[in-house]
Structure formats: structure tokens, C-alpha cells
C-alpha positions as CSV (number, residue, x, y, z in Angstrom):
1,M,147.5,87.8,28.2
2,S,148.6,87.0,31.7
3,D,145.9,84.4,32.0
4,A,147.1,82.6,28.9
5,I,150.6,82.6,30.2
6,D,149.5,81.2,33.6
7,K,147.4,78.6,31.8
8,A,150.4,77.5,29.8
9,K,152.6,77.4,32.9
10,G,150.0,75.2,34.6
11,R,150.0,72.9,31.6
12,L,153.7,72.6,31.7
13,K,153.6,71.9,35.5
14,E,151.0,69.2,34.9
15,I,153.1,67.6,32.1
16,A,156.3,67.7,34.2
17,G,154.4,66.2,37.1
18,K,153.2,63.3,35.0
19,I,156.6,62.7,33.5
20,T,158.4,62.7,36.9
21,G,155.6,61.0,38.8
22,H,155.3,64.0,41.1
23,E,151.6,64.0,41.9
24,R,151.7,67.3,43.8
25,L,153.3,69.1,40.9
26,E,150.7,67.6,38.5
27,A,147.8,68.7,40.7
28,E,149.3,72.2,41.1
29,G,149.5,72.5,37.4
30,R,145.8,71.5,37.0
31,T,144.9,74.0,39.8
32,D,146.9,76.8,38.0
33,Q,145.1,76.1,34.7
34,T,141.7,76.1,36.4
35,K,142.4,79.5,38.2
36,A,143.6,81.0,34.8
37,K,140.4,79.8,33.1
38,L,138.3,81.2,35.9
39,R,140.0,84.6,35.7
40,Q,139.4,84.6,31.9
41,K,135.7,84.1,32.4
42,V,135.5,86.7,35.2
43,N,137.2,89.2,33.0
44,S,134.9,88.4,30.1
45,V,131.8,88.9,32.3
46,R,133.3,92.2,33.6
47,H,133.9,93.5,30.1
48,R,130.4,92.6,29.0
49,A,128.9,94.3,32.1
50,E,131.0,97.4,31.4
51,G,129.7,97.5,27.9
52,I,126.1,97.2,29.0
53,M,126.7,100.0,31.6
54,D,128.2,102.2,28.9
55,S,125.3,101.6,26.6
56,F,122.9,102.7,29.4
57,K,124.9,105.8,30.0
58,R,124.8,106.7,26.3
59,D,121.1,106.2,26.1
60,R,120.5,108.6,29.0
61,S,122.5,111.4,27.2
């Protein structure tokens, strides 16, 4: 859930930067969104890997 909130905050920063003409704020917003997306993907891969490891553990029993 935190990633979704960070992604939304980044989007708001980007929009605020565009409206005010503040390029640094706009870029910071895009960066925040990218970091949140990357964390989502890493977490997804981690959960898949944990599932695979759990299935191997169950097969050994």
C-alpha cells in the first residue's frame, strides 16, 4: 500500500511542478513514481520467489 501512496505523491508533485513551472519538482515527482513502481516490481518478484521456495519445502516433506 505504501508504494501506491508514494506513487500518488509523486504524481501530485509532477502535476504541481508542471502547473508552477518548477522543473525540479516535476522531475522529483517522476523520480518518486519510478521508485515506487520499481519497489512494487521487486516486491512482486520476492513474493513469487517465496512461493516457489515454499512449494519446494512442501515437496520435500
